[in-house]
N, C-alpha and C positions, 0 to 999 in steps of 0.2 A: 696247719695251726701250730705256734709253740706252745707247749703247756707249761703254765705257771712261769712265763719267763719274760718277755719284753713285748712293746709295741710292734706288730709287723706293718712294716712300711710297704705299700705296693707301687711299684715302678715297673709296669709292664715291658717288656721285650718283644720288639716284632720278629726276634729270631728264634722261632719254633714253629711246630708244624703237628698235625696230629699223628699219635701213634699209631701204629700199625695193629690193625683189630687183634690179631692172632699173639701179639708180644705181651707177656706178663711184666708188670713191675716187679723185678726180683733182683735189682742191684741197688747199692748205694754207691756213689764215688764221690770221693773227699778230694779237692783240690786247694791249693794258694793261689791268689789270684796274679802274684809275679808283676805287679806293676807298682808304681811309687806313691800313689794315693787310693784310697778306697774311690772317691769319685772318678778318679782314672779309670779304675776297673769296672765300675758301674757304666759310666759314658760307653765303653767301649762294648758292653754286653748291651746295652741298648742302641747302639748302632748298626741299622740294616746293612751296611757296606760290611761291617765286621762280620758278621753272621756268626757270630758267637753268643753264648748265652749259659745261663744256668737257672735251677729252679729257685736257688736261694743265695745268698751274698750274707756272711756275717763278718760286720766289722770286728775291729780289735775293742771296742767297747761295748760287745756284745749286741748292738743293734742288727735286727734283721731286715733284710728287704727280700721281698718275692718279685721275682723277675717274670718267673712262667708256671703256670698253674700244674699242678703234678699230673694231671690226666693228657698233658700236652707232651711233645717230646723237645726238651731243651737241646741246644747243640753245645756239649761242654767235651766231650769224650774225643772226637775226632779219630782218625784212624786207629783202631785199637782192638784187642782179644782177650775175652776171657771163658773160660771153661769151654771152649769150641764156639763161641757166639763172636760174630764181628760188629753186628750194629747195636753197640751198646748204648748208645743215645735212644733207642727205641724200647729199651727195657729197664732204664735206669732212671734214678732220681738225683741230680748233682747239686751239690754244695761248693761254693767257693768262699774260702776263709781269707781275709783280707791280710795280706802278709807281702811285703817287698819281694819276697823269695831271693833264690841264689844270685839271682842278675843284680837286685837294688838293694842288698842289705839284710839277707836271712835272719830271722829273729825269733827268738822263742814265741809261743802263740801265747795271750794272755790268759789270766784263769777265768776270766768274765766271758772271754770268747769261747772257751772250751765246754765252759759250763752250759750255754747257751747251745753249743753243738750237740751236747748230750741229752739237751732237754727235745730239740728238734728233731734230731737223728732217732730217737725213742718213739717219738709220735710217729714218724714216717715209718719205723719198723712195725707198729701196732696197725698201720694204714694197709702195709703190703707185705705179700709173704717174700720177705728177703731173707734167705739162709745168712748165717753169720760168714761163710768163707765169701761171700758176695757184698761185703763191705770192703771196699778196697780202697785206694789210691789210685790216683792218675797215673802214677809212676808204673802201679801194678800191670795196668792194661795197655800203657803204652811207652815200656820202659826203654825204647830205644829215642824217644821223643822228650820225655818229660822225668821230672825229678821232685813234684809235689805230691803229696805235701811234705816231704822230706823229712830227714834225720831227726828235726827236733820236735815231732809231731809225737804227741802222748799216745800211740795207739793202745799201750797196756790201759790206762786209764778209762780208756773206750769199752774194752773186753770186760773190764771188771763190773760195767753196770749192762753187758751182753748185747754190746756193740761191737761186732766182728769176733776175732779169735787172737788168744795170745797164748804161745806154745811153753810145755815144758821140756827139755830136751829130751831125747829116747836114744837108744842105740840105733847106731845106722853106720851104712860105710858110705865116705864121699865120694865114691865112684858112681854111685845112686842117684847123686844130686839132678842132673838133667832129666830123668824119669822121673824124680818125685816132683820138682817144679812142675814139669806138665801135669802129672797127677793133680795136683793142688788145684792149676788153674791158668797158668802163665803158658804163653803161647810155645809150642814146641819149637826146640832149634832157635830161637831168641837169644842171642850171646847176653842180651842187656837184661836179661830177665834174674839172672843171679845177684846183681848188684841192686836191682830193683827189690828183690826178695830181703838183702840186707838191709836196705834202707827202712825197710817197713818193720822187718823183724828181730834185726842186729844191728841197730842205728851206731853202738859205740866203736864197730869198724867196718866200713863199708869198703871192701876192698877188690871185690868180683873173684875171691878166690874159694874154691868148693871144698872147703876145709871139713874137719870133722864135726865142730860145732855148728857150721852152717847145715852139715847133714843131718845133726841131731835135732836141730830147730824144726827142720822142714818134717822129719820123721815123726815127731811130736804134734807137730800141727794138722798132718794126714791121720794123725790117731783120734783128733777130737772133732775132725771136719765133718759135716754133715753128708 
């Protein structure tokens, strides 16, 4: 349920299955829909042949659609990795934010959409033992394939209300960047992980260069990570 926010529309998706009995729900994964319209995205997530879904979808006007109950495994992460885990669907809640994405005209996320997201995400965090470093974007867990929710997403705002983390720079050596990326949770040896990190934590310059600023942000993040 979304606390003090908007009416929840139920639109059940067939694209789900039982969670493994031994899998905790300890991740929250944020996406953008990357399709031309909200209805296109919802229709796809309810199409059994598409084999994709999410637990929730938030429209640009703040309207929330629930597609999969939280006790079920939605199919939103695909091939992915985070902190040694590869079946991310089994242990996560997935939220799609309606946005055309980089392919169809990426644009800022409206205020009402982000306000609704903060309410929904806060409620999810109260229901499940999700540590801050496990609040991630799709690009964090699948950096070679995905860019969402992208560099226009306001991660600092979420961190200010204890949804995820946001670092203050610390002293660090840029040669340590690959090890620090792996220590935080990114897949070791994944070349695209650096770009994904910058897209999340240094969106002003997403260049894939392991410079001192990137190293400092990583060090600051590791200092506050659970």
